[in-house]
C-alpha positions in Angstrom: 53.8 183.0 80.7 52.7 182.8 84.7 55.6 183.1 87.1 54.2 180.2 89.2 53.7 178.0 86.2 57.4 178.8 85.1 58.4 177.9 88.2 56.8 174.5 88.4 58.2 173.9 84.8 61.6 174.1 86.1 61.0 171.8 89.2 59.7 169.3 86.7 62.4 169.4 84.4 65.1 168.9 87.1 63.2 166.0 88.8 63.2 164.6 85.3 66.7 164.7 84.6 67.6 163.5 88.5 65.5 160.8 87.8 67.2 160.0 84.5 70.8 160.0 86.2 69.6 157.4 88.5 68.3 155.0 85.9 71.5 155.5 84.1 73.9 154.5 87.2 71.3 151.2 87.5 72.4 150.2 84.3 74.0 146.7 84.5 77.5 146.6 83.7 78.3 145.2 80.1 79.2 141.7 80.5 82.6 141.7 78.8 83.4 144.7 81.6 82.6 142.6 84.3 85.5 141.0 86.5 85.4 137.0 86.0 85.0 135.0 89.1 87.5 132.5 87.4 90.6 134.7 87.5 93.1 133.9 89.6 93.3 135.0 93.4 95.4 138.2 93.7 98.2 136.6 95.3 98.7 133.9 92.7 97.4 135.6 89.1 100.7 135.8 87.9 101.4 132.4 87.8 98.0 130.9 86.9 96.2 130.6 83.8 92.9 130.8 83.1 93.1 127.6 80.5 94.6 125.4 82.9 97.9 125.3 80.7 101.0 127.1 81.0 102.6 126.9 77.6 105.8 128.1 78.3 106.3 125.7 81.3 105.0 122.8 79.5 108.2 123.4 76.8 110.7 122.7 79.8 108.5 120.6 82.1 107.0 118.2 79.4 104.2 116.9 81.2 103.3 113.8 78.9 106.7 112.5 79.4 105.7 112.5 83.2 102.6 111.1 82.8 103.9 108.3 80.6 106.4 107.5 83.2 103.6 107.0 86.2 101.3 105.0 83.5 97.7 103.8 83.8 96.1 105.5 86.3 92.5 103.8 85.8 91.0 103.2 89.0 93.9 104.8 91.1 93.8 107.7 93.5 96.5 109.9 92.8 97.8 112.9 95.4 99.2 116.2 93.8 101.3 117.5 96.5 101.9 121.2 96.1 99.4 121.1 93.3 99.5 124.9 93.5 96.9 125.9 90.1 96.4 122.6 89.2 98.8 122.3 86.3 99.2 118.7 87.2 96.0 117.8 89.0 93.8 118.5 85.8 96.1 116.3 83.4 96.0 113.6 86.0 92.1 113.9 86.5 91.7 112.9 82.7 92.5 109.5 83.5 92.6 108.9 87.2 90.0 107.5 89.6 90.5 110.5 91.8 92.8 112.9 91.8 93.7 114.8 95.4 95.2 118.0 94.8 97.2 118.9 98.1 98.6 122.7 98.9 98.7 125.0 101.6 97.6 127.9 99.8 93.6 127.9 100.2 93.8 130.5 97.8 95.1 127.9 95.3 92.7 125.3 96.2 90.1 127.8 95.4 91.1 128.4 92.1 91.3 124.9 91.3 87.4 124.7 92.4 86.8 127.6 90.0 88.5 126.0 87.2 86.6 122.9 87.9 83.6 124.5 87.6 84.5 125.7 84.0 86.2 122.9 82.3 83.3 120.4 83.3 81.7 117.2 84.7 84.9 115.6 83.6 86.9 117.3 86.6 84.5 116.1 89.3 87.1 113.7 90.7 89.2 116.0 91.8 89.3 116.9 95.4 91.3 120.0 96.5 92.6 119.7 99.8 94.1 121.8 102.3 97.3 120.8 104.4 99.5 122.0 106.9 103.5 122.1 105.2 104.7 119.4 107.4 101.8 117.2 107.2 100.8 115.0 104.0 97.2 115.2 105.1 96.4 111.9 103.5 94.4 109.0 104.9 96.0 105.5 105.9 97.0 103.8 102.5 94.6 106.5 100.6 96.7 107.1 97.4 98.0 104.4 94.7 100.5 107.3 93.4 101.9 110.4 94.9 103.1 113.2 92.6 105.7 115.6 94.0 106.8 118.6 91.6 109.0 121.6 92.1 108.0 121.4 96.0 110.4 119.0 97.8 112.6 121.8 99.4 109.6 123.4 100.6 108.6 120.6 102.7 109.9 121.5 106.5 111.0 118.6 108.6 111.4 115.9 106.0 112.5 113.3 108.8 109.3 113.2 109.9 107.0 114.2 107.0 107.9 111.3 104.5 107.2 108.1 107.1 103.8 110.0 107.4 103.7 110.1 103.6 104.7 106.1 103.3 101.8 105.4 105.5 99.2 107.2 103.3 100.6 105.4 100.2 98.9 101.7 99.7 101.3 98.9 99.4 103.1 98.9 95.9 102.0 102.2 95.5 104.6 104.6 93.6 105.9 108.2 94.5 107.5 110.3 91.9 109.5 113.7 92.6 110.5 116.0 89.8 112.6 118.9 90.6 115.3 121.3 89.6 118.9 120.5 88.5 121.7 122.3 90.3 123.5 124.5 87.8 122.9 127.4 85.4 119.3 127.0 84.1 116.7 129.4 82.5 114.0 128.2 84.9 113.6 127.5 88.8 114.9 129.0 91.7 118.3 129.7 92.8 120.8 126.8 93.7 120.5 127.4 97.5 117.0 126.5 97.1 117.4 123.1 94.9 118.4 119.7 96.7 120.7 117.2 95.3 118.8 113.8 94.2 121.1 111.8 96.3 120.1 113.4 99.1 116.5 112.8 98.2 117.6 109.3 98.1 118.9 108.9 101.4 115.9 110.9 103.2 113.7 108.0 101.1 115.5 105.3 102.5 115.1 106.4 105.9 111.4 106.8 105.4 111.6 103.3 104.3 110.8 103.7 100.8 112.3 101.1 98.1 113.4 100.6 94.6 114.5 104.4 94.6 115.4 105.3 91.1 116.9 108.8 89.9 116.8 109.8 86.3 118.8 112.7 85.3 118.4 112.2 81.4 114.6 112.6 80.6 114.2 116.3 81.6 116.6 119.0 80.4 116.3 121.3 83.6 114.9 118.4 86.1 115.5 115.1 87.8 112.9 112.4 88.4 113.1 110.2 91.3 110.7 107.4 91.5 110.4 105.1 94.5 107.7 102.3 96.2 106.1 101.4 99.1 106.8 97.4 100.0 
């Protein structure tokens, strides 16, 4: 074979191999290997469930009991304060006219919005709303019902916060606070991060809430406080 022809064959072969490698790199990644855009934000992923349901939590939280206590939400606006991943938000949205999911963490609200796109049009009545820690961020008499679950102790300056919260509640509207009992229980924070329900009752009275009731029996690890606006 002519030497020059042999050299050209080597060059052509090398270019051909290079081209094949480039094409291989540009192949789409199989769907099962693509990270889902619905995965929880990195800071929250240990606490979130892609199905908006935490089976282990449901066993002790008993959300159906809490929803039954809240009652009929047809044509009502509910504010879910400290909504987190939307554990209660999506449950409330199935019957409420509107649910305002309030949280101080934009990543939590981003996750809720991603879940809305997954579960379908029935969740379009959910509004994810960012709020400062010490401000309820509700319009005047915007909500018929306000729900605060496992969040009370993390609200700063409660003496200023709860009168503002009252302003965001419609006349006759109800407040529900669910939080952990003190003592040796397998869930929840340490006792130093828990609040005695009598202390919450006092704060609510100062803020002009009425018909305050403490239920310590319905849930195994938590109490339920209900209150109302005149």
